Z-matrix of the N, CA and C atoms (Angstrom, degrees):
N
C 1 1.467
C 2 1.523 1 112.44
N 3 1.273 2 119.56 1 129.06
C 4 1.444 3 120.10 2 -176.03
C 5 1.516 4 110.06 3 -76.79
N 6 1.325 5 115.64 4 154.67
C 7 1.461 6 124.86 5 175.26
C 8 1.440 7 111.73 6 -91.12
N 9 1.391 8 114.15 7 141.67
C 10 1.468 9 120.60 8 178.68
C 11 1.479 10 111.51 9 -96.40
N 12 1.369 11 116.41 10 121.65
C 13 1.427 12 123.36 11 -178.25
C 14 1.469 13 110.22 12 -118.19
N 15 1.427 14 116.54 13 130.55
C 16 1.462 15 120.20 14 177.23
C 17 1.505 16 107.45 15 -100.47
N 18 1.335 17 119.50 16 124.09
C 19 1.481 18 125.10 17 170.56
C 20 1.533 19 109.94 18 -98.73
N 21 1.311 20 118.27 19 122.31
C 22 1.465 21 121.97 20 173.03
C 23 1.455 22 111.01 21 -112.56
N 24 1.253 23 114.80 22 112.62
C 25 1.476 24 122.24 23 -177.13
C 26 1.549 25 112.77 24 -161.64
N 27 1.300 26 116.85 25 134.08
C 28 1.506 27 116.12 26 -177.29
C 29 1.565 28 110.54 27 -84.19
N 30 1.304 29 119.24 28 -3.36
C 31 1.422 30 119.18 29 175.70
C 32 1.541 31 113.41 30 -90.08
N 33 1.338 32 118.15 31 113.45
C 34 1.469 33 119.54 32 177.27
C 35 1.506 34 113.60 33 -54.87
N 36 1.342 35 118.97 34 -35.38
C 37 1.477 36 120.72 35 -178.70
C 38 1.524 37 111.53 36 -68.09
N 39 1.360 38 116.84 37 -39.39
C 40 1.445 39 120.04 38 179.38
C 41 1.512 40 109.54 39 -66.76
N 42 1.373 41 114.40 40 -43.30
C 43 1.497 42 117.00 41 -177.41
C 44 1.491 43 108.51 42 -62.29
N 45 1.341 44 115.98 43 -41.06
C 46 1.470 45 122.18 44 -177.18
C 47 1.524 46 111.80 45 -61.10
N 48 1.400 47 113.79 46 -47.38
C 49 1.461 48 118.29 47 -179.08
C 50 1.516 49 110.88 48 -66.81
N 51 1.366 50 121.27 49 -42.01
C 52 1.430 51 123.87 50 177.99
C 53 1.572 52 106.80 51 -62.51
N 54 1.328 53 118.44 52 -49.15
C 55 1.445 54 118.38 53 -178.98
C 56 1.449 55 114.11 54 -58.62
N 57 1.366 56 117.84 55 -46.57
C 58 1.440 57 121.78 56 177.38
C 59 1.500 58 114.57 57 -58.79
N 60 1.327 59 116.26 58 -46.34
C 61 1.446 60 122.30 59 -176.81
C 62 1.536 61 109.29 60 -62.47
N 63 1.345 62 115.55 61 -51.81
C 64 1.489 63 120.29 62 -177.23
C 65 1.503 64 114.32 63 -69.87
N 66 1.316 65 115.31 64 -38.48
C 67 1.494 66 119.01 65 178.73
C 68 1.582 67 109.84 66 -63.55
N 69 1.234 68 118.31 67 -37.93
C 70 1.442 69 122.90 68 176.79
C 71 1.510 70 110.66 69 -62.00
N 72 1.300 71 117.18 70 -29.69
C 73 1.455 72 122.64 71 -179.41
C 74 1.533 73 110.34 72 -93.10
N 75 1.260 74 119.13 73 14.61
C 76 1.480 75 125.51 74 174.86
C 77 1.521 76 114.74 75 75.33
N 78 1.386 77 118.35 76 24.43
C 79 1.419 78 122.49 77 174.57
C 80 1.503 79 107.29 78 -94.75
N 81 1.384 80 117.34 79 149.80
C 82 1.486 81 120.85 80 178.73
C 83 1.510 82 100.81 81 -98.11
N 84 1.371 83 115.94 82 121.27
C 85 1.449 84 119.53 83 -176.02
C 86 1.517 85 110.20 84 -111.82
N 87 1.337 86 114.41 85 136.68
C 88 1.469 87 120.67 86 179.68
C 89 1.593 88 104.52 87 -120.91
N 90 1.316 89 115.19 88 137.89
C 91 1.481 90 122.66 89 -178.97
C 92 1.480 91 118.82 90 -108.06
N 93 1.248 92 117.28 91 134.51
C 94 1.495 93 121.49 92 170.89
C 95 1.509 94 109.08 93 -129.88
N 96 1.269 95 117.41 94 138.99
C 97 1.529 96 120.81 95 -172.50
C 98 1.596 97 110.32 96 -88.06
N 99 1.266 98 118.02 97 -12.40
C 100 1.530 99 119.19 98 173.15
C 101 1.488 100 107.72 99 -156.31
N 102 1.346 101 114.55 100 173.09
C 103 1.451 102 121.48 101 -176.86
C 104 1.519 103 117.06 102 -62.14
N 105 1.284 104 115.30 103 -36.48
C 106 1.498 105 122.47 104 177.01
C 107 1.487 106 111.61 105 -59.97
N 108 1.374 107 116.21 106 -44.65
C 109 1.469 108 122.91 107 179.30
C 110 1.495 109 110.30 108 -68.51
N 111 1.365 110 115.21 109 -40.76
C 112 1.519 111 117.54 110 175.41
C 113 1.464 112 115.12 111 -60.99
N 114 1.314 113 115.96 112 -41.52
C 115 1.429 114 123.05 113 175.70
C 116 1.542 115 112.09 114 -62.51
N 117 1.270 116 119.41 115 -45.79
C 118 1.465 117 120.81 116 174.22
C 119 1.473 118 110.64 117 -59.35
N 120 1.361 119 121.96 118 -43.23
C 121 1.469 120 123.33 119 -178.86
C 122 1.480 121 108.70 120 -63.96
N 123 1.335 122 120.89 121 -36.62
C 124 1.471 123 123.65 122 -175.24
C 125 1.559 124 109.53 123 -69.09
N 126 1.276 125 115.74 124 -19.71
C 127 1.535 126 117.88 125 178.10
C 128 1.520 127 114.23 126 -78.98
N 129 1.279 128 116.55 127 -15.21
C 130 1.509 129 120.82 128 -179.81
C 131 1.517 130 111.64 129 -116.54
N 132 1.361 131 119.39 130 -6.85
C 133 1.473 132 119.39 131 177.65
C 134 1.483 133 106.63 132 -148.75
N 135 1.357 134 114.24 133 139.11
C 136 1.455 135 119.89 134 174.69
C 137 1.537 136 108.02 135 -90.20
N 138 1.315 137 114.44 136 129.05
C 139 1.451 138 121.58 137 178.53
C 140 1.499 139 111.99 138 -104.92
N 141 1.308 140 117.05 139 152.40
C 142 1.471 141 122.64 140 -179.08
C 143 1.514 142 108.89 141 -84.32
N 144 1.301 143 119.35 142 -24.30
C 145 1.409 144 125.02 143 -179.30
C 146 1.532 145 112.55 144 -160.03
N 147 1.327 146 117.71 145 156.50
C 148 1.446 147 121.93 146 -179.91
C 149 1.523 148 108.73 147 -131.43
N 150 1.268 149 116.64 148 135.63
C 151 1.498 150 122.53 149 176.50
C 152 1.459 151 104.44 150 -120.62
N 153 1.384 152 121.62 151 120.17
C 154 1.435 153 124.23 152 -178.05
C 155 1.471 154 113.31 153 -129.94
N 156 1.364 155 114.89 154 141.89
C 157 1.460 156 120.57 155 174.39
C 158 1.558 157 106.05 156 -82.89
N 159 1.311 158 117.38 157 167.79
C 160 1.431 159 123.90 158 177.69
C 161 1.550 160 112.91 159 -92.46
N 162 1.371 161 114.03 160 -57.31
C 163 1.491 162 116.23 161 -176.42
C 164 1.427 163 113.17 162 -89.28
N 165 1.367 164 113.21 163 105.00
C 166 1.439 165 123.97 164 -178.69
C 167 1.477 166 109.62 165 -140.95
N 168 1.330 167 118.29 166 149.00
C 169 1.479 168 120.00 167 169.14
C 170 1.558 169 112.16 168 -68.19
N 171 1.232 170 115.85 169 163.30
C 172 1.495 171 128.41 170 174.67
C 173 1.523 172 109.65 171 75.00
N 174 1.311 173 120.11 172 -48.75
C 175 1.457 174 123.38 173 -178.86
C 176 1.486 175 108.91 174 -155.37
N 177 1.302 176 120.44 175 123.75
C 178 1.521 177 121.32 176 179.90
C 179 1.526 178 110.81 177 -71.52
N 180 1.278 179 114.65 178 167.96
C 181 1.454 180 120.69 179 178.11
C 182 1.571 181 113.02 180 -58.53
N 183 1.381 182 114.83 181 -40.69
C 184 1.420 183 116.55 182 176.50
C 185 1.486 184 113.00 183 -67.31
N 186 1.312 185 117.20 184 -42.08
C 187 1.516 186 119.14 185 175.05
C 188 1.552 187 109.68 186 -59.46
N 189 1.317 188 116.71 187 -41.96
C 190 1.433 189 116.72 188 -178.11
C 191 1.569 190 109.46 189 -67.16
N 192 1.260 191 117.64 190 -44.19
C 193 1.485 192 120.15 191 176.60
C 194 1.585 193 112.97 192 -49.88
N 195 1.319 194 112.36 193 -53.70
C 196 1.429 195 121.19 194 -179.68
C 197 1.542 196 112.30 195 -58.44
N 198 1.310 197 117.26 196 -42.98
C 199 1.468 198 120.77 197 -179.41
C 200 1.485 199 108.44 198 -72.63
N 201 1.388 200 119.59 199 -43.16
C 202 1.392 201 123.00 200 177.02
C 203 1.543 202 113.91 201 -56.34
N 204 1.313 203 113.67 202 -46.78
C 205 1.496 204 122.55 203 -178.53
C 206 1.551 205 110.45 204 -70.54
N 207 1.361 206 118.04 205 -19.04
C 208 1.446 207 121.19 206 -179.85
C 209 1.543 208 114.09 207 -81.72
N 210 1.306 209 114.14 208 -6.42
C 211 1.446 210 118.14 209 174.94
C 212 1.536 211 110.68 210 -101.70
N 213 1.328 212 113.54 211 127.31
C 214 1.512 213 117.05 212 -170.31
C 215 1.520 214 114.82 213 -57.53
N 216 1.307 215 118.23 214 -35.53
C 217 1.484 216 121.30 215 -179.99
C 218 1.588 217 113.55 216 -61.90
N 219 1.319 218 114.89 217 -19.27
C 220 1.483 219 119.70 218 -171.98
C 221 1.619 220 113.15 219 -105.67
N 222 1.283 221 113.07 220 0.77
C 223 1.492 222 113.26 221 -171.56
C 224 1.526 223 115.73 222 -62.31
N 225 1.306 224 122.44 223 -32.27
C 226 1.403 225 121.36 224 -178.41
C 227 1.491 226 116.53 225 -96.23
N 228 1.307 227 118.52 226 7.23
C 229 1.415 228 122.97 227 -176.34
C 230 1.516 229 111.46 228 -83.47
N 231 1.340 230 120.90 229 121.99
C 232 1.502 231 120.39 230 -178.09
C 233 1.518 232 109.86 231 -68.30
N 234 1.304 233 116.07 232 141.31
C 235 1.463 234 126.26 233 175.97
C 236 1.535 235 109.21 234 -122.00
N 237 1.328 236 114.62 235 130.90
C 238 1.468 237 121.89 236 170.87
C 239 1.547 238 108.60 237 -110.22
N 240 1.309 239 113.86 238 132.54
C 241 1.383 240 121.64 239 -171.85
C 242 1.581 241 109.65 240 -101.76
N 243 1.308 242 115.78 241 129.73
C 244 1.473 243 121.85 242 178.26
C 245 1.481 244 112.35 243 -106.95
N 246 1.312 245 118.32 244 140.19
C 247 1.429 246 119.21 245 179.16
C 248 1.553 247 111.23 246 -162.30
N 249 1.327 248 118.19 247 148.01
C 250 1.457 249 124.02 248 170.10
C 251 1.500 250 107.33 249 -79.74
N 252 1.266 251 119.12 250 -19.48
C 253 1.477 252 123.48 251 -177.79
C 254 1.548 253 107.33 252 -82.45
N 255 1.369 254 113.76 253 147.69
C 256 1.440 255 119.98 254 178.90
C 257 1.571 256 111.63 255 -120.82
N 258 1.255 257 118.64 256 9.13
C 259 1.506 258 119.32 257 -179.09
C 260 1.478 259 111.80 258 -59.78
N 261 1.308 260 114.72 259 131.16
C 262 1.473 261 122.15 260 -178.37
C 263 1.555 262 107.56 261 -62.29
N 264 1.314 263 119.38 262 -39.24
C 265 1.463 264 120.98 263 178.54
C 266 1.561 265 113.68 264 -58.78
N 267 1.355 266 114.02 265 -34.65
C 268 1.513 267 116.77 266 177.42
C 269 1.491 268 108.39 267 -71.44
N 270 1.289 269 120.58 268 -43.17
C 271 1.469 270 124.02 269 175.94
C 272 1.493 271 112.03 270 -55.87
N 273 1.284 272 115.38 271 -45.69
C 274 1.507 273 120.09 272 176.07
C 275 1.509 274 113.45 273 -62.65
N 276 1.344 275 116.43 274 -42.74
C 277 1.404 276 119.73 275 178.23
C 278 1.537 277 112.97 276 -65.53
N 279 1.357 278 117.40 277 -38.36
C 280 1.428 279 123.05 278 174.23
C 281 1.516 280 112.30 279 -60.16
N 282 1.353 281 116.03 280 -45.80
C 283 1.455 282 122.47 281 176.75
C 284 1.493 283 114.46 282 -59.58
N 285 1.350 284 114.61 283 -44.74
C 286 1.475 285 120.37 284 -176.91
C 287 1.571 286 107.91 285 -74.33
N 288 1.311 287 120.10 286 -23.51
C 289 1.456 288 123.91 287 175.32
C 290 1.584 289 108.39 288 -72.89
N 291 1.361 290 117.99 289 -29.28
C 292 1.468 291 117.47 290 -177.83
C 293 1.507 292 115.41 291 133.96
N 294 1.346 293 117.22 292 2.49
C 295 1.477 294 121.33 293 176.65
C 296 1.576 295 108.31 294 -74.06
N 297 1.327 296 112.39 295 137.51
C 298 1.489 297 117.72 296 177.37
C 299 1.519 298 112.02 297 -89.06
N 300 1.319 299 115.35 298 -33.43
C 301 1.462 300 121.19 299 -178.94
C 302 1.504 301 114.87 300 -141.88
N 303 1.291 302 115.06 301 172.51
C 304 1.521 303 122.30 302 -173.94
C 305 1.528 304 106.87 303 -137.22
N 306 1.344 305 116.72 304 140.50
C 307 1.408 306 123.86 305 170.48
C 308 1.527 307 110.76 306 -131.59
N 309 1.268 308 117.36 307 128.46
C 310 1.495 309 120.78 308 179.15
C 311 1.542 310 107.73 309 -86.60
N 312 1.337 311 114.18 310 133.41
C 313 1.432 312 121.44 311 173.21
C 314 1.505 313 111.60 312 -85.00
N 315 1.283 314 126.67 313 144.21
C 316 1.535 315 122.61 314 -5.91
C 317 1.482 316 110.87 315 -74.43
N 318 1.331 317 116.25 316 160.48
C 319 1.498 318 121.11 317 176.42
C 320 1.469 319 107.33 318 -139.36
N 321 1.315 320 115.42 319 162.93
C 322 1.441 321 121.00 320 177.46
C 323 1.481 322 110.90 321 -92.11
N 324 1.355 323 118.45 322 149.69
C 325 1.433 324 121.70 323 -179.71
C 326 1.573 325 113.17 324 -55.59
N 327 1.334 326 115.15 325 -33.06
C 328 1.482 327 119.17 326 177.55
C 329 1.540 328 113.52 327 -65.16
N 330 1.369 329 114.18 328 -35.73
C 331 1.454 330 119.13 329 178.11
C 332 1.539 331 109.13 330 -69.65
N 333 1.310 332 118.56 331 -42.34
C 334 1.475 333 122.41 332 178.21
C 335 1.521 334 107.92 333 -58.26
N 336 1.347 335 117.11 334 -50.72
C 337 1.474 336 119.53 335 -179.23
C 338 1.506 337 112.71 336 -58.95
N 339 1.286 338 119.09 337 -39.43
C 340 1.467 339 123.78 338 179.30
C 341 1.519 340 111.20 339 -61.30
N 342 1.377 341 112.80 340 -45.93
C 343 1.466 342 119.14 341 -179.12
C 344 1.549 343 110.47 342 -66.29
N 345 1.297 344 117.98 343 -43.11
C 346 1.478 345 118.93 344 -179.13
C 347 1.472 346 110.32 345 -66.59
N 348 1.309 347 120.50 346 -42.25
C 349 1.505 348 122.08 347 178.00
C 350 1.505 349 111.92 348 -64.71
N 351 1.315 350 119.12 349 -38.95
C 352 1.460 351 122.05 350 174.72
C 353 1.508 352 113.46 351 -61.71
N 354 1.299 353 113.88 352 -47.11
C 355 1.521 354 120.95 353 -178.48
C 356 1.543 355 109.83 354 -63.52
N 357 1.282 356 115.02 355 -47.20
C 358 1.528 357 119.37 356 -177.97
C 359 1.540 358 114.53 357 -82.51
N 360 1.347 359 117.12 358 -3.90
C 361 1.447 360 120.00 359 175.48
C 362 1.503 361 112.02 360 74.38
């Protein structure tokens, strides 16, 4: 059975790359272009994992993580945080908000796949 992964990113090219990479590895990928849309999607479908960008309109990645974690049905779902920023304070803030892992943009498809496989076991 394939795993359902939600990618939340305002960049169509990033969503396309993530979707293509993970779909080829037999994951079912669902796309949201901002945190508010991702949160709405999580209320109608349970995901096995979430990958979210930080810098997005409507709702930032940190705001999304906090709201997502605030809903009981989402508490155990692993979240990987994507960002072009490398500040340790942002990494710590993401982790304290509920992110399990961090990936710095840009990244290679093989790196993404390795992280997803590690997180999902």
